[in-house]
mmCIF file as gemmi writes it, N, C-alpha and C atoms, coordinates in Angstrom:
data_model
loop_
_atom_site.group_PDB
_atom_site.id
_atom_site.type_symbol
_atom_site.label_atom_id
_atom_site.label_alt_id
_atom_site.label_comp_id
_atom_site.label_asym_id
_atom_site.label_entity_id
_atom_site.label_seq_id
_atom_site.pdbx_PDB_ins_code
_atom_site.Cartn_x
_atom_site.Cartn_y
_atom_site.Cartn_z
_atom_site.occupancy
_atom_site.B_iso_or_equiv
_atom_site.pdbx_formal_charge
_atom_site.auth_seq_id
_atom_site.auth_asym_id
_atom_site.pdbx_PDB_model_num
ATOM 1 N N . UNK Axp A 1 ? -35.782 32.449 96.076 1 0 ? 1 A 1
ATOM 2 C CA . UNK Axp A 1 ? -36.94 32.673 95.223 1 0 ? 1 A 1
ATOM 3 C C . UNK Axp A 1 ? -36.965 31.591 94.13 1 0 ? 1 A 1
ATOM 4 N N . UNK Axp A 2 ? -35.819 30.971 93.749 1 0 ? 2 A 1
ATOM 5 C CA . UNK Axp A 2 ? -35.789 29.964 92.786 1 0 ? 2 A 1
ATOM 6 C C . UNK Axp A 2 ? -36.772 28.793 93.083 1 0 ? 2 A 1
ATOM 7 N N . UNK Axp A 3 ? -36.614 28.447 94.468 1 0 ? 3 A 1
ATOM 8 C CA . UNK Axp A 3 ? -37.456 27.266 94.812 1 0 ? 3 A 1
ATOM 9 C C . UNK Axp A 3 ? -38.898 27.595 95.014 1 0 ? 3 A 1
ATOM 10 N N . UNK Axp A 4 ? -39.354 28.851 94.671 1 0 ? 4 A 1
ATOM 11 C CA . UNK Axp A 4 ? -40.757 29.124 94.625 1 0 ? 4 A 1
ATOM 12 C C . UNK Axp A 4 ? -41.255 29.206 93.246 1 0 ? 4 A 1
ATOM 13 N N . UNK Axp A 5 ? -40.428 28.762 92.279 1 0 ? 5 A 1
ATOM 14 C CA . UNK Axp A 5 ? -40.976 28.733 90.88 1 0 ? 5 A 1
ATOM 15 C C . UNK Axp A 5 ? -40.471 29.755 90.018 1 0 ? 5 A 1
ATOM 16 N N . UNK Axp A 6 ? -39.58 30.485 90.491 1 0 ? 6 A 1
ATOM 17 C CA . UNK Axp A 6 ? -39.11 31.669 89.545 1 0 ? 6 A 1
ATOM 18 C C . UNK Axp A 6 ? -37.933 31.321 88.702 1 0 ? 6 A 1
ATOM 19 N N . UNK Axp A 7 ? -37.34 30.177 88.827 1 0 ? 7 A 1
ATOM 20 C CA . UNK Axp A 7 ? -36.191 29.8 88.149 1 0 ? 7 A 1
ATOM 21 C C . UNK Axp A 7 ? -36.48 29.883 86.546 1 0 ? 7 A 1
ATOM 22 N N . UNK Axp A 8 ? -37.596 29.422 86.183 1 0 ? 8 A 1
ATOM 23 C CA . UNK Axp A 8 ? -38.002 29.44 84.686 1 0 ? 8 A 1
ATOM 24 C C . UNK Axp A 8 ? -38.042 30.805 84.125 1 0 ? 8 A 1
ATOM 25 N N . UNK Axp A 9 ? -38.573 31.714 85.008 1 0 ? 9 A 1
ATOM 26 C CA . UNK Axp A 9 ? -38.668 33.092 84.592 1 0 ? 9 A 1
ATOM 27 C C . UNK Axp A 9 ? -37.391 33.672 84.472 1 0 ? 9 A 1
ATOM 28 N N . UNK Axp A 10 ? -36.52 33.431 85.541 1 0 ? 10 A 1
ATOM 29 C CA . UNK Axp A 10 ? -35.136 33.973 85.538 1 0 ? 10 A 1
ATOM 30 C C . UNK Axp A 10 ? -34.271 33.463 84.268 1 0 ? 10 A 1
ATOM 31 N N . UNK Axp A 11 ? -34.505 32.246 83.973 1 0 ? 11 A 1
ATOM 32 C CA . UNK Axp A 11 ? -33.797 31.71 82.769 1 0 ? 11 A 1
ATOM 33 C C . UNK Axp A 11 ? -34.331 32.307 81.505 1 0 ? 11 A 1
ATOM 34 N N . UNK Axp A 12 ? -35.608 32.505 81.408 1 0 ? 12 A 1
ATOM 35 C CA . UNK Axp A 12 ? -36.207 33.187 80.281 1 0 ? 12 A 1
ATOM 36 C C . UNK Axp A 12 ? -35.648 34.533 80.072 1 0 ? 12 A 1
ATOM 37 N N . UNK Axp A 13 ? -35.565 35.355 81.152 1 0 ? 13 A 1
ATOM 38 C CA . UNK Axp A 13 ? -35.023 36.785 81.033 1 0 ? 13 A 1
ATOM 39 C C . UNK Axp A 13 ? -33.548 36.77 80.686 1 0 ? 13 A 1
ATOM 40 N N . UNK Axp A 14 ? -32.776 35.779 81.383 1 0 ? 14 A 1
ATOM 41 C CA . UNK Axp A 14 ? -31.363 35.727 81.006 1 0 ? 14 A 1
ATOM 42 C C . UNK Axp A 14 ? -31.136 35.256 79.582 1 0 ? 14 A 1
ATOM 43 N N . UNK Axp A 15 ? -32.054 34.459 79.131 1 0 ? 15 A 1
ATOM 44 C CA . UNK Axp A 15 ? -31.823 33.946 77.704 1 0 ? 15 A 1
ATOM 45 C C . UNK Axp A 15 ? -32.054 35.024 76.779 1 0 ? 15 A 1
ATOM 46 N N . UNK Axp A 16 ? -32.772 36.126 77.118 1 0 ? 16 A 1
ATOM 47 C CA . UNK Axp A 16 ? -33.091 37.306 76.177 1 0 ? 16 A 1
ATOM 48 C C . UNK Axp A 16 ? -32.088 38.514 76.356 1 0 ? 16 A 1
ATOM 49 N N . UNK Axp A 17 ? -31.077 38.283 77.259 1 0 ? 17 A 1
ATOM 50 C CA . UNK Axp A 17 ? -30.12 39.344 77.397 1 0 ? 17 A 1
ATOM 51 C C . UNK Axp A 17 ? -28.909 39.196 76.461 1 0 ? 17 A 1
ATOM 52 N N . UNK Axp A 18 ? -28.293 40.278 76.214 1 0 ? 18 A 1
ATOM 53 C CA . UNK Axp A 18 ? -27.138 40.267 75.352 1 0 ? 18 A 1
ATOM 54 C C . UNK Axp A 18 ? -26.101 39.429 75.995 1 0 ? 18 A 1
ATOM 55 N N . UNK Axp A 19 ? -25.222 38.627 75.217 1 0 ? 19 A 1
ATOM 56 C CA . UNK Axp A 19 ? -24.279 37.924 75.804 1 0 ? 19 A 1
ATOM 57 C C . UNK Axp A 19 ? -22.979 38.734 76.273 1 0 ? 19 A 1
ATOM 58 N N . UNK Axp A 20 ? -22.867 39.949 75.751 1 0 ? 20 A 1
ATOM 59 C CA . UNK Axp A 20 ? -21.86 40.855 76.247 1 0 ? 20 A 1
ATOM 60 C C . UNK Axp A 20 ? -22.379 41.754 77.281 1 0 ? 20 A 1
ATOM 61 N N . UNK Axp A 21 ? -22.381 41.169 78.468 1 0 ? 21 A 1
ATOM 62 C CA . UNK Axp A 21 ? -22.996 41.788 79.609 1 0 ? 21 A 1
ATOM 63 C C . UNK Axp A 21 ? -22.183 41.625 80.886 1 0 ? 21 A 1
ATOM 64 N N . UNK Axp A 22 ? -22.519 42.536 81.854 1 0 ? 22 A 1
ATOM 65 C CA . UNK Axp A 22 ? -21.898 42.299 83.211 1 0 ? 22 A 1
ATOM 66 C C . UNK Axp A 22 ? -23.095 41.881 84.025 1 0 ? 22 A 1
ATOM 67 N N . UNK Axp A 23 ? -22.788 40.856 84.895 1 0 ? 23 A 1
ATOM 68 C CA . UNK Axp A 23 ? -23.858 40.316 85.671 1 0 ? 23 A 1
ATOM 69 C C . UNK Axp A 23 ? -23.486 40.063 87.131 1 0 ? 23 A 1
ATOM 70 N N . UNK Axp A 24 ? -24.373 40.418 87.995 1 0 ? 24 A 1
ATOM 71 C CA . UNK Axp A 24 ? -24.14 40.196 89.458 1 0 ? 24 A 1
ATOM 72 C C . UNK Axp A 24 ? -25.305 39.361 90.04 1 0 ? 24 A 1
ATOM 73 N N . UNK Axp A 25 ? -25.06 38.392 90.723 1 0 ? 25 A 1
ATOM 74 C CA . UNK Axp A 25 ? -26.135 37.612 91.502 1 0 ? 25 A 1
ATOM 75 C C . UNK Axp A 25 ? -25.991 37.885 92.992 1 0 ? 25 A 1
ATOM 76 N N . UNK Axp A 26 ? -26.945 38.256 93.695 1 0 ? 26 A 1
ATOM 77 C CA . UNK Axp A 26 ? -26.998 38.358 95.141 1 0 ? 26 A 1
ATOM 78 C C . UNK Axp A 26 ? -27.828 37.306 95.745 1 0 ? 26 A 1
ATOM 79 N N . UNK Axp A 27 ? -27.326 36.667 96.673 1 0 ? 27 A 1
ATOM 80 C CA . UNK Axp A 27 ? -28.09 35.571 97.375 1 0 ? 27 A 1
ATOM 81 C C . UNK Axp A 27 ? -27.664 35.436 98.822 1 0 ? 27 A 1
ATOM 82 N N . UNK Axp A 28 ? -28.631 35.398 99.706 1 0 ? 28 A 1
ATOM 83 C CA . UNK Axp A 28 ? -28.333 35.31 101.17 1 0 ? 28 A 1
ATOM 84 C C . UNK Axp A 28 ? -27.785 33.853 101.4 1 0 ? 28 A 1
ATOM 85 N N . UNK Axp A 29 ? -28.204 32.989 100.57 1 0 ? 29 A 1
ATOM 86 C CA . UNK Axp A 29 ? -27.746 31.575 100.681 1 0 ? 29 A 1
ATOM 87 C C . UNK Axp A 29 ? -27.208 31.252 99.276 1 0 ? 29 A 1
ATOM 88 N N . UNK Axp A 30 ? -26.614 30.083 99.102 1 0 ? 30 A 1
ATOM 89 C CA . UNK Axp A 30 ? -26.086 29.723 97.778 1 0 ? 30 A 1
ATOM 90 C C . UNK Axp A 30 ? -26.513 28.385 97.353 1 0 ? 30 A 1
ATOM 91 N N . UNK Axp A 31 ? -27.847 28.198 97.207 1 0 ? 31 A 1
ATOM 92 C CA . UNK Axp A 31 ? -28.31 26.815 96.924 1 0 ? 31 A 1
ATOM 93 C C . UNK Axp A 31 ? -27.831 26.365 95.586 1 0 ? 31 A 1
ATOM 94 N N . UNK Axp A 32 ? -28.04 25.057 95.26 1 0 ? 32 A 1
ATOM 95 C CA . UNK Axp A 32 ? -27.551 24.451 94.045 1 0 ? 32 A 1
ATOM 96 C C . UNK Axp A 32 ? -28.155 25.218 92.811 1 0 ? 32 A 1
ATOM 97 N N . UNK Axp A 33 ? -29.437 25.567 92.934 1 0 ? 33 A 1
ATOM 98 C CA . UNK Axp A 33 ? -30.006 26.255 91.674 1 0 ? 33 A 1
ATOM 99 C C . UNK Axp A 33 ? -29.463 27.549 91.36 1 0 ? 33 A 1
ATOM 100 N N . UNK Axp A 34 ? -29.004 28.354 92.353 1 0 ? 34 A 1
ATOM 101 C CA . UNK Axp A 34 ? -28.302 29.653 92.121 1 0 ? 34 A 1
ATOM 102 C C . UNK Axp A 34 ? -26.905 29.325 91.627 1 0 ? 34 A 1
ATOM 103 N N . UNK Axp A 35 ? -26.256 28.328 92.209 1 0 ? 35 A 1
ATOM 104 C CA . UNK Axp A 35 ? -24.88 27.98 91.647 1 0 ? 35 A 1
ATOM 105 C C . UNK Axp A 35 ? -24.949 27.574 90.179 1 0 ? 35 A 1
ATOM 106 N N . UNK Axp A 36 ? -25.93 26.737 89.815 1 0 ? 36 A 1
ATOM 107 C CA . UNK Axp A 36 ? -26.098 26.39 88.403 1 0 ? 36 A 1
ATOM 108 C C . UNK Axp A 36 ? -26.339 27.549 87.514 1 0 ? 36 A 1
ATOM 109 N N . UNK Axp A 37 ? -27.289 28.491 87.954 1 0 ? 37 A 1
ATOM 110 C CA . UNK Axp A 37 ? -27.514 29.715 87.097 1 0 ? 37 A 1
ATOM 111 C C . UNK Axp A 37 ? -26.154 30.467 86.902 1 0 ? 37 A 1
ATOM 112 N N . UNK Axp A 38 ? -25.347 30.579 88.034 1 0 ? 38 A 1
ATOM 113 C CA . UNK Axp A 38 ? -24.058 31.328 87.885 1 0 ? 38 A 1
ATOM 114 C C . UNK Axp A 38 ? -23.156 30.683 86.854 1 0 ? 38 A 1
ATOM 115 N N . UNK Axp A 39 ? -23.074 29.356 87.047 1 0 ? 39 A 1
ATOM 116 C CA . UNK Axp A 39 ? -22.076 28.609 86.083 1 0 ? 39 A 1
ATOM 117 C C . UNK Axp A 39 ? -22.639 28.642 84.609 1 0 ? 39 A 1
ATOM 118 N N . UNK Axp A 40 ? -23.983 28.675 84.416 1 0 ? 40 A 1
ATOM 119 C CA . UNK Axp A 40 ? -24.487 28.642 83.051 1 0 ? 40 A 1
ATOM 120 C C . UNK Axp A 40 ? -24.46 30.128 82.433 1 0 ? 40 A 1
ATOM 121 N N . UNK Axp A 41 ? -24.764 31.107 83.137 1 0 ? 41 A 1
ATOM 122 C CA . UNK Axp A 41 ? -24.947 32.362 82.54 1 0 ? 41 A 1
ATOM 123 C C . UNK Axp A 41 ? -23.806 33.457 82.812 1 0 ? 41 A 1
ATOM 124 N N . UNK Axp A 42 ? -22.927 33.127 83.629 1 0 ? 42 A 1
ATOM 125 C CA . UNK Axp A 42 ? -21.783 34.027 83.984 1 0 ? 42 A 1
ATOM 126 C C . UNK Axp A 42 ? -20.526 33.428 83.423 1 0 ? 42 A 1
ATOM 127 N N . UNK Axp A 43 ? -19.897 34.207 82.557 1 0 ? 43 A 1
ATOM 128 C CA . UNK Axp A 43 ? -18.859 33.672 81.773 1 0 ? 43 A 1
ATOM 129 C C . UNK Axp A 43 ? -17.516 34.194 82.337 1 0 ? 43 A 1
ATOM 130 N N . UNK Axp A 44 ? -16.424 33.4 82.01 1 0 ? 44 A 1
ATOM 131 C CA . UNK Axp A 44 ? -16.475 31.893 82.086 1 0 ? 44 A 1
ATOM 132 C C . UNK Axp A 44 ? -16.215 31.399 83.495 1 0 ? 44 A 1
ATOM 133 N N . UNK Axp A 45 ? -15.712 32.253 84.384 1 0 ? 45 A 1
ATOM 134 C CA . UNK Axp A 45 ? -15.438 31.766 85.695 1 0 ? 45 A 1
ATOM 135 C C . UNK Axp A 45 ? -16.055 32.747 86.718 1 0 ? 45 A 1
ATOM 136 N N . UNK Axp A 46 ? -17.276 32.504 87.136 1 0 ? 46 A 1
ATOM 137 C CA . UNK Axp A 46 ? -17.907 33.396 88.165 1 0 ? 46 A 1
ATOM 138 C C . UNK Axp A 46 ? -17.175 33.49 89.493 1 0 ? 46 A 1
ATOM 139 N N . UNK Axp A 47 ? -17.146 34.69 90.094 1 0 ? 47 A 1
ATOM 140 C CA . UNK Axp A 47 ? -16.46 34.793 91.322 1 0 ? 47 A 1
ATOM 141 C C . UNK Axp A 47 ? -17.468 34.874 92.361 1 0 ? 47 A 1
ATOM 142 N N . UNK Axp A 48 ? -17.283 34.093 93.476 1 0 ? 48 A 1
ATOM 143 C CA . UNK Axp A 48 ? -18.289 34.031 94.613 1 0 ? 48 A 1
ATOM 144 C C . UNK Axp A 48 ? -17.649 34.863 95.706 1 0 ? 48 A 1
ATOM 145 N N . UNK Axp A 49 ? -18.287 35.785 96.265 1 0 ? 49 A 1
ATOM 146 C CA . UNK Axp A 49 ? -17.833 36.637 97.382 1 0 ? 49 A 1
ATOM 147 C C . UNK Axp A 49 ? -18.64 36.221 98.576 1 0 ? 49 A 1
ATOM 148 N N . UNK Axp A 50 ? -17.981 35.755 99.675 1 0 ? 50 A 1
ATOM 149 C CA . UNK Axp A 50 ? -18.698 35.344 100.96 1 0 ? 50 A 1
ATOM 150 C C . UNK Axp A 50 ? -18.383 36.4 101.955 1 0 ? 50 A 1
ATOM 151 N N . UNK Axp A 51 ? -19.451 36.928 102.556 1 0 ? 51 A 1
ATOM 152 C CA . UNK Axp A 51 ? -19.283 37.799 103.631 1 0 ? 51 A 1
ATOM 153 C C . UNK Axp A 51 ? -19.643 36.982 104.892 1 0 ? 51 A 1
ATOM 154 N N . UNK Axp A 52 ? -18.542 36.781 105.886 1 0 ? 52 A 1
ATOM 155 C CA . UNK Axp A 52 ? -18.815 36.082 106.991 1 0 ? 52 A 1
ATOM 156 C C . UNK Axp A 52 ? -18.344 34.683 106.825 1 0 ? 52 A 1
ATOM 157 N N . UNK Axp A 53 ? -18.839 33.757 107.483 1 0 ? 53 A 1
ATOM 158 C CA . UNK Axp A 53 ? -18.426 32.315 107.352 1 0 ? 53 A 1
ATOM 159 C C . UNK Axp A 53 ? -19.239 31.467 106.332 1 0 ? 53 A 1
ATOM 160 N N . UNK Axp A 54 ? -18.717 30.566 105.629 1 0 ? 54 A 1
ATOM 161 C CA . UNK Axp A 54 ? -19.446 29.706 104.875 1 0 ? 54 A 1
ATOM 162 C C . UNK Axp A 54 ? -20.188 28.713 105.675 1 0 ? 54 A 1
ATOM 163 N N . UNK Axp A 55 ? -19.763 28.494 106.961 1 0 ? 55 A 1
ATOM 164 C CA . UNK Axp A 55 ? -20.423 27.558 107.88 1 0 ? 55 A 1
ATOM 165 C C . UNK Axp A 55 ? -21.503 28.039 108.793 1 0 ? 55 A 1
ATOM 166 N N . UNK Axp A 56 ? -22.181 29.114 108.316 1 0 ? 56 A 1
ATOM 167 C CA . UNK Axp A 56 ? -23.148 29.666 109.222 1 0 ? 56 A 1
ATOM 168 C C . UNK Axp A 56 ? -24.393 28.767 109.286 1 0 ? 56 A 1
ATOM 169 N N . UNK Axp A 57 ? -25.021 28.682 110.437 1 0 ? 57 A 1
ATOM 170 C CA . UNK Axp A 57 ? -26.111 27.876 110.653 1 0 ? 57 A 1
ATOM 171 C C . UNK Axp A 57 ? -27.24 28.678 111.576 1 0 ? 57 A 1
ATOM 172 N N . UNK Axp A 58 ? -28.419 28.208 111.507 1 0 ? 58 A 1
ATOM 173 C CA . UNK Axp A 58 ? -29.471 28.874 112.387 1 0 ? 58 A 1
ATOM 174 C C . UNK Axp A 58 ? -29.05 28.771 113.839 1 0 ? 58 A 1
ATOM 175 N N . UNK Axp A 59 ? -29.366 29.798 114.603 1 0 ? 59 A 1
ATOM 176 C CA . UNK Axp A 59 ? -29.229 29.783 115.994 1 0 ? 59 A 1
ATOM 177 C C . UNK Axp A 59 ? -30.39 29.031 116.587 1 0 ? 59 A 1
ATOM 178 N N . UNK Axp A 60 ? -30.173 27.946 117.198 1 0 ? 60 A 1
ATOM 179 C CA . UNK Axp A 60 ? -31.275 27.086 117.742 1 0 ? 60 A 1
ATOM 180 C C . UNK Axp A 60 ? -31.773 27.619 119.08 1 0 ? 60 A 1
ATOM 181 N N . UNK Axp A 61 ? -31.097 28.636 119.677 1 0 ? 61 A 1
ATOM 182 C CA . UNK Axp A 61 ? -31.575 29.267 120.964 1 0 ? 61 A 1
ATOM 183 C C . UNK Axp A 61 ? -32.579 30.344 120.739 1 0 ? 61 A 1
ATOM 184 N N . UNK Axp A 62 ? -32.876 30.613 119.417 1 0 ? 62 A 1
ATOM 185 C CA . UNK Axp A 62 ? -33.801 31.685 119.165 1 0 ? 62 A 1
ATOM 186 C C . UNK Axp A 62 ? -35.22 30.944 118.904 1 0 ? 62 A 1
ATOM 187 N N . UNK Axp A 63 ? -36.209 31.495 119.703 1 0 ? 63 A 1
ATOM 188 C CA . UNK Axp A 63 ? -37.539 30.991 119.522 1 0 ? 63 A 1
ATOM 189 C C . UNK Axp A 63 ? -38.382 31.913 118.59 1 0 ? 63 A 1
ATOM 190 N N . UNK Axp A 64 ? -38.959 31.386 117.564 1 0 ? 64 A 1
ATOM 191 C CA . UNK Axp A 64 ? -39.843 32.23 116.627 1 0 ? 64 A 1
ATOM 192 C C . UNK Axp A 64 ? -41.279 31.845 116.964 1 0 ? 64 A 1
ATOM 193 N N . UNK Axp A 65 ? -42.097 32.859 116.982 1 0 ? 65 A 1
ATOM 194 C CA . UNK Axp A 65 ? -43.548 32.671 117.192 1 0 ? 65 A 1
ATOM 195 C C . UNK Axp A 65 ? -44.17 33.393 116.022 1 0 ? 65 A 1
ATOM 196 N N . UNK Axp A 66 ? -45.111 32.624 115.253 1 0 ? 66 A 1
ATOM 197 C CA . UNK Axp A 66 ? -45.856 33.221 114.147 1 0 ? 66 A 1
ATOM 198 C C . UNK Axp A 66 ? -47.279 33.354 114.547 1 0 ? 66 A 1
ATOM 199 N N . UNK Axp A 67 ? -47.813 34.471 114.424 1 0 ? 67 A 1
ATOM 200 C CA . UNK Axp A 67 ? -49.219 34.855 114.707 1 0 ? 67 A 1
ATOM 201 C C . UNK Axp A 67 ? -49.907 35.375 113.444 1 0 ? 67 A 1
ATOM 202 N N . UNK Axp A 68 ? -50.88 34.706 112.93 1 0 ? 68 A 1
ATOM 203 C CA . UNK Axp A 68 ? -51.63 35.129 111.795 1 0 ? 68 A 1
ATOM 204 C C . UNK Axp A 68 ? -52.871 35.896 112.326 1 0 ? 68 A 1
ATOM 205 N N . UNK Axp A 69 ? -52.919 37.163 111.74 1 0 ? 69 A 1
ATOM 206 C CA . UNK Axp A 69 ? -53.953 37.996 112.438 1 0 ? 69 A 1
ATOM 207 C C . UNK Axp A 69 ? -54.496 38.838 111.186 1 0 ? 69 A 1
ATOM 208 N N . UNK Axp A 70 ? -55.792 39.326 111.371 1 0 ? 70 A 1
ATOM 209 C CA . UNK Axp A 70 ? -56.353 40.231 110.392 1 0 ? 70 A 1
ATOM 210 C C . UNK Axp A 70 ? -55.789 41.583 110.674 1 0 ? 70 A 1
ATOM 211 N N . UNK Axp A 71 ? -56.136 42.584 109.756 1 0 ? 71 A 1
ATOM 212 C CA . UNK Axp A 71 ? -55.443 43.869 109.908 1 0 ? 71 A 1
ATOM 213 C C . UNK Axp A 71 ? -55.725 44.616 111.189 1 0 ? 71 A 1
ATOM 214 N N . UNK Axp A 72 ? -56.944 44.565 111.711 1 0 ? 72 A 1
ATOM 215 C CA . UNK Axp A 72 ? -57.292 45.251 112.974 1 0 ? 72 A 1
ATOM 216 C C . UNK Axp A 72 ? -56.528 44.582 114.021 1 0 ? 72 A 1
ATOM 217 N N . UNK Axp A 73 ? -56.654 43.223 114.206 1 0 ? 73 A 1
ATOM 218 C CA . UNK Axp A 73 ? -56.087 42.536 115.257 1 0 ? 73 A 1
ATOM 219 C C . UNK Axp A 73 ? -54.482 42.68 115.205 1 0 ? 73 A 1
ATOM 220 N N . UNK Axp A 74 ? -53.937 42.836 114.055 1 0 ? 74 A 1
ATOM 221 C CA . UNK Axp A 74 ? -52.461 42.99 113.925 1 0 ? 74 A 1
ATOM 222 C C . UNK Axp A 74 ? -52.019 44.268 114.644 1 0 ? 74 A 1
ATOM 223 N N . UNK Axp A 75 ? -52.788 45.398 114.406 1 0 ? 75 A 1
ATOM 224 C CA . UNK Axp A 75 ? -52.383 46.698 115.053 1 0 ? 75 A 1
ATOM 225 C C . UNK Axp A 75 ? -52.566 46.511 116.536 1 0 ? 75 A 1
ATOM 226 N N . UNK Axp A 76 ? -53.618 45.887 117.056 1 0 ? 76 A 1
ATOM 227 C CA . UNK Axp A 76 ? -53.798 45.798 118.481 1 0 ? 76 A 1
ATOM 228 C C . UNK Axp A 76 ? -52.764 44.896 119.063 1 0 ? 76 A 1
ATOM 229 N N . UNK Axp A 77 ? -52.375 43.8 118.387 1 0 ? 77 A 1
ATOM 230 C CA . UNK Axp A 77 ? -51.394 42.924 118.932 1 0 ? 77 A 1
ATOM 231 C C . UNK Axp A 77 ? -49.931 43.524 118.919 1 0 ? 77 A 1
ATOM 232 N N . UNK Axp A 78 ? -49.665 44.356 117.899 1 0 ? 78 A 1
ATOM 233 C CA . UNK Axp A 78 ? -48.428 45.066 117.762 1 0 ? 78 A 1
ATOM 234 C C . UNK Axp A 78 ? -48.332 46.08 118.956 1 0 ? 78 A 1
ATOM 235 N N . UNK Axp A 79 ? -49.379 46.814 119.193 1 0 ? 79 A 1
ATOM 236 C CA . UNK Axp A 79 ? -49.429 47.743 120.302 1 0 ? 79 A 1
ATOM 237 C C . UNK Axp A 79 ? -49.132 47.098 121.689 1 0 ? 79 A 1
ATOM 238 N N . UNK Axp A 80 ? -49.804 46.035 121.914 1 0 ? 80 A 1
ATOM 239 C CA . UNK Axp A 80 ? -49.687 45.181 123.168 1 0 ? 80 A 1
ATOM 240 C C . UNK Axp A 80 ? -48.219 44.718 123.296 1 0 ? 80 A 1
ATOM 241 N N . UNK Axp A 81 ? -47.722 44.249 122.156 1 0 ? 81 A 1
ATOM 242 C CA . UNK Axp A 81 ? -46.254 43.827 122.221 1 0 ? 81 A 1
ATOM 243 C C . UNK Axp A 81 ? -45.407 44.914 122.495 1 0 ? 81 A 1
ATOM 244 N N . UNK Axp A 82 ? -45.534 46.083 121.848 1 0 ? 82 A 1
ATOM 245 C CA . UNK Axp A 82 ? -44.559 47.201 122.202 1 0 ? 82 A 1
ATOM 246 C C . UNK Axp A 82 ? -44.734 47.625 123.609 1 0 ? 82 A 1
ATOM 247 N N . UNK Axp A 83 ? -45.957 47.596 124.184 1 0 ? 83 A 1
ATOM 248 C CA . UNK Axp A 83 ? -46.065 47.91 125.611 1 0 ? 83 A 1
ATOM 249 C C . UNK Axp A 83 ? -45.425 46.919 126.467 1 0 ? 83 A 1
ATOM 250 N N . UNK Axp A 84 ? -45.445 45.581 126.223 1 0 ? 84 A 1
ATOM 251 C CA . UNK Axp A 84 ? -44.829 44.593 126.989 1 0 ? 84 A 1
ATOM 252 C C . UNK Axp A 84 ? -43.312 44.751 126.862 1 0 ? 84 A 1
ATOM 253 N N . UNK Axp A 85 ? -42.786 45.176 125.711 1 0 ? 85 A 1
ATOM 254 C CA . UNK Axp A 85 ? -41.302 45.351 125.53 1 0 ? 85 A 1
ATOM 255 C C . UNK Axp A 85 ? -40.91 46.491 126.386 1 0 ? 85 A 1
ATOM 256 N N . UNK Axp A 86 ? -41.688 47.606 126.46 1 0 ? 86 A 1
ATOM 257 C CA . UNK Axp A 86 ? -41.387 48.768 127.159 1 0 ? 86 A 1
ATOM 258 C C . UNK Axp A 86 ? -41.242 48.393 128.645 1 0 ? 86 A 1
ATOM 259 N N . UNK Axp A 87 ? -42.194 47.605 129.116 1 0 ? 87 A 1
ATOM 260 C CA . UNK Axp A 87 ? -42.125 47.288 130.692 1 0 ? 87 A 1
ATOM 261 C C . UNK Axp A 87 ? -41.03 46.342 130.922 1 0 ? 87 A 1
ATOM 262 N N . UNK Axp A 88 ? -40.7 45.424 130.002 1 0 ? 88 A 1
ATOM 263 C CA . UNK Axp A 88 ? -39.53 44.562 130.155 1 0 ? 88 A 1
ATOM 264 C C . UNK Axp A 88 ? -38.294 45.267 130.229 1 0 ? 88 A 1
ATOM 265 N N . UNK Axp A 89 ? -38.188 46.294 129.421 1 0 ? 89 A 1
ATOM 266 C CA . UNK Axp A 89 ? -37.011 47.038 129.351 1 0 ? 89 A 1
ATOM 267 C C . UNK Axp A 89 ? -36.828 47.855 130.664 1 0 ? 89 A 1
ATOM 268 N N . UNK Axp A 90 ? -37.964 48.5 131.131 1 0 ? 90 A 1
ATOM 269 C CA . UNK Axp A 90 ? -37.865 49.243 132.362 1 0 ? 90 A 1
ATOM 270 C C . UNK Axp A 90 ? -37.444 48.417 133.545 1 0 ? 90 A 1
ATOM 271 N N . UNK Axp A 91 ? -37.927 47.113 133.528 1 0 ? 91 A 1
ATOM 272 C CA . UNK Axp A 91 ? -37.471 46.247 134.619 1 0 ? 91 A 1
ATOM 273 C C . UNK Axp A 91 ? -36.156 45.74 134.515 1 0 ? 91 A 1
ATOM 274 N N . UNK Axp A 92 ? -35.497 45.901 133.419 1 0 ? 92 A 1
ATOM 275 C CA . UNK Axp A 92 ? -34.091 45.521 133.17 1 0 ? 92 A 1
ATOM 276 C C . UNK Axp A 92 ? -34.129 43.895 132.676 1 0 ? 92 A 1
ATOM 277 N N . UNK Axp A 93 ? -35.189 43.481 132.149 1 0 ? 93 A 1
ATOM 278 C CA . UNK Axp A 93 ? -35.277 42.149 131.686 1 0 ? 93 A 1
ATOM 279 C C . UNK Axp A 93 ? -34.744 41.874 130.369 1 0 ? 93 A 1
ATOM 280 N N . UNK Axp A 94 ? -34.666 43.068 129.681 1 0 ? 94 A 1
ATOM 281 C CA . UNK Axp A 94 ? -34.141 43.01 128.141 1 0 ? 94 A 1
ATOM 282 C C . UNK Axp A 94 ? -33.076 43.977 127.992 1 0 ? 94 A 1
């Protein structure tokens, strides 16, 4: 969310909090901006807990398809998708 322009707001809020505080930052990733926030606002040595591997990468075997639909078309498309999954499951394809 920091890369979407929220870093200034987060810094403003953290600047208004009491210095005698406990603070936890959750992040699915640990980009440089999150690391800098932790170093600046978490005293004096923040602990980073990693679940899984630090070397995780996207699975390039996964294909993602994005469909932009209006509300009515979204319901119809979802229904058609569920029906196709049902038939693929019955055929043993998934």
